[in-house]
N, C-alpha and C positions, 0 to 999 in steps of 0.2 A: 447549542451546537452551531458550527459554522460550516459553510460549504466551499469546496474547492474542486478543481478539475485537474486530472492527471495529464501531464505533458506527453505521456506515452501514446496518445492518440495523434499527436502532432509530429510524427517522424518525418513528414515532408516539409516541415518548417524548422527554422532555427529556433534555439531556445529564446532568443530575444524577441522574435516574432510571436512565439507562443505566449510569452509573458504579456506582451501588449494585447493580444487578442483576448486572453482569459480575463485580464483586468478590465478591458473595455466592455466585455459582456456583463460584468458586474460581480464576478466571484470575489470572495474575500481571500482565497488562497489558491496555491498551485502546488501540486505534487511534482517534483522534478525527477525525471528519469536519469539515474546515474549510469548512463549508457550512451552509445552513439544514437542519434547525432546531437545529443543535448549536453550531458555533463559527465562524460566518462572521466573519472578522476585523473588518470595518468596523462590525459591529453589536455588538461587545463593548466594554464599558467597562473601565477599570482594575479596578474592583470586581468585574466579572464574571470577569476573569482570575484575580483573587485568590481568588474563591470556588471556581473550578475547581481551582486548585492545592491549596487547603485540603481540598477533598473527596477529591481523589486521595490526599493524605497520610493523611487519616483512614481511608480504605478500603484503604490499602496497595497501591494500583495504580500501576504505571509506565506512561508513554506509550510504546507500541511504535513509533508513527509518527503524524505529522500528515498526514492524507490531503487533499492539495490538488489532487486530480484534477478532481472535479466542480465545477460553477459554477452550481448551480440557483437561487441567490439572485437572479441577474439574467441568466441564460442557460439552459444545460441541461447535460447530462452532459459534452458535448464542447466547447461553445461558451460564451464566446469561446476559441478555441484559439490555439496559438502560430503557426499558419500560415494565419490568415484573410487573404483578399485585401485587406480593409480595414485599413490600418495602425492606425487608431484602435482596432479590435477586438483587434489583436495587442497594442497598448499596454495594453488592459484586462487581458489575461492576464498581462502582465509586472507590472503594478501589483498585481494580486491575489496573484501569487506572492511579490512583495516583502512584502506584508502577512502572508502565511503564514509566511515566514521570520522576520519579527519576532515573530509570535505563538508560533512554535515556540521561539524564544529565551526568551520570557517564561514559557512553560509548562515549560521544561526538556526539551522533546522533542529527540531527537538528530538527526532528519532529517524532511524532508517528501517526499511522493511526488507526481509530476506526470504528466500525460498525455504520450505519446510523440509530441509534435508536434500531432497532431489528424487529422481526416479529410481525405483528399486530395480536395477538392471543386473540380474545374475547374482544378487547377494541376498542374504536373509534380512528380515526386518530387524532382528537383534543386532546384526552387524551394522546395519544402516544407522540405528540409533546410537550405537557406540561411537561410530565415526562422527556423527553429527554432534554429539556431546563433546567429543574431543576437539572438534573445530570451534565450537562456541566457546570452549574454555580458553582457546588461544586469542580470542578477540575481546574477552570479557574485561580484562584490565584496561585496555585502551578505551573501551566504551565508558567504563566507570570514571576513568580519569578525565575524560572530555565531557562527561555529562550527557552522553548520547544513549538513548534507549534503543535496543535492538528488538524489532518486532517480527515475530515469526508469523508467516502467512500460510495457513493450511490451504491446500489446493487438491482438487480431484486428481487421482492417479499418482500422487507423490507419497513420500514416506509418511507424512502426517496429513490426513484428509479430514478427519472428524474431530469434533470438540473433545471427546474423551481422550483421543490420542494426544491432542495438544496439551490437555491438562495433565496427563501422565508425565509428559516431559517437563512442563512448566513447574511442577512441584519440585523438580530436581534443580531448578535454576534460581538465581537471585532475582526476585521480582523488581528490585530497584534498577536492574540493568536490562532485563529481558521482559517482553510482553507480547501481546497479540495484535497483529494487524487483521482485524475482523472483516473478511470479505463476505458480504451478504450472499452474493451469488454462489460462491464456492461451497458454502455450507448447504445452500439449497440444492445444489447439484448432487451432493452425496446423501440426500434424503432427510436433512435436518431442517427444523423450523427456525428461521432466523429470529422471529419474534420471541420465541421461548428462550433462545440462546442469549439474547441481549442482557436480560437480568442475570442469567447464569454465569456469563463471562465478562460482565461489565467491569469487574475489578481488575482484569488484566488487559482489557482492550484500550489501547491508547490512540487508535486511529481506525477509521472504517473505510472500506472500499464499497462503492454502491454501483450496481448495474442490475439489469433485469435478465432473466433466463427463461427460455422456452419451457412449455409444459413437459417436454421430453426430459428435462433436466440435463440436456447436453451442455457441456461447458463451452458456451459461446456467448460473449457479452452482448446484450441488447440494450437499446435505448429504454429509458425509464417508461414504464407503462405499456411496453410492447411484449412483455412476457407474462409469466404466471406468478411472479412474486407479488405479494400484497405490499407494494412499496410504501403507500401511506401508513399502513399499520406498522411496518418496520421503523419508519422515521418517527412515528409517535412513540414506539417503544424506546428508541434511543433517547428521545427528548424526555420521556418519563423517567429514564434512568439517571437523569441529571448530568449526562455527558456534556462537557463544555468544549471539547476539542473539535477536530475537523472530520467531516464526512466528505470523502473525495469521490467524485464520479469517475469511474475508470472504464473508458470505452476505446481501448486500443484497436478494437475490431473495426473502427470507423475512420481509419487513416485517410480514406478517399474523400471523406466529408467531415473532417474533424471540427472545423469551426461551426458547421451546421449542427453537429451532434452536441457540441458544447452549448450552443444557444438554446436548442430545444430542451436540453436537460435543465438549464437555468430557468427557463420558463416553467417547466414542470415543478421544480423545487419552489419557485416563487408562488405558484398557484397553491401548492401544498401549505406553505407557510401562511398564506392568506386565509385558507380554509381552517387551518389549525388555530389561528388567532381568533377566528370567529367562534370557535367551539369552547375557548377558554372562558371560565367564569370571570366576571368583572371583579376587580379588587377595589375596595373602598379605603 
């Protein structure tokens, strides 16, 4: 597996500055936020996209994921969602996601991540699932044609929170097009054991988000090692699963000290890698 850092901690920096900082720290990859102030698709010109690609190549960074979850440019973290009562608002989420799929294709990103439906606000779970499936069907063809996988990210308080809920939906979707953005902290928040889920969900997880969470299980991302998650055990479980993709540290809660958070996280991961290498048996 490889390590990346999410640009959504760097909302007080330009994307170009963020790319340079994350590369200089030593990460192999960057998750790019498809929102302001970084890469909101409708505000990027062809030249902007070319400059992003050139800078990534210059700095030797790969895109771990295009984060298409938030919509702060003309909404907020969760809205417009896939399950708004207003069909025009649902259509805005679909259109945004289609733009993100196109952007991922142009940037060479392997997949995008999206919210798991959205908040259940005055609608039934059944209605929410119906609208979510309807929306996903509208972006499926574009994702398939462009070779971009759409990763659903379960989150506390939204339509899909737990692994069983995700699997119930996933079984109705094309696994070549859809998958899981496995957020370690989110599953911990809803009372699940990330270590046990890694082998159970490994077949559908194409990308991981990594952060720590307090013992209260309140949904607030913490620096690695500052919460109650057994981060070394989780990383070992991911490694043991044979996962060869990116694990992205996601610390948007540290926008006031984004570079420091990225550096401290990198040092934590480097220490883990060193310790893990020392525990592996020698091969002859």
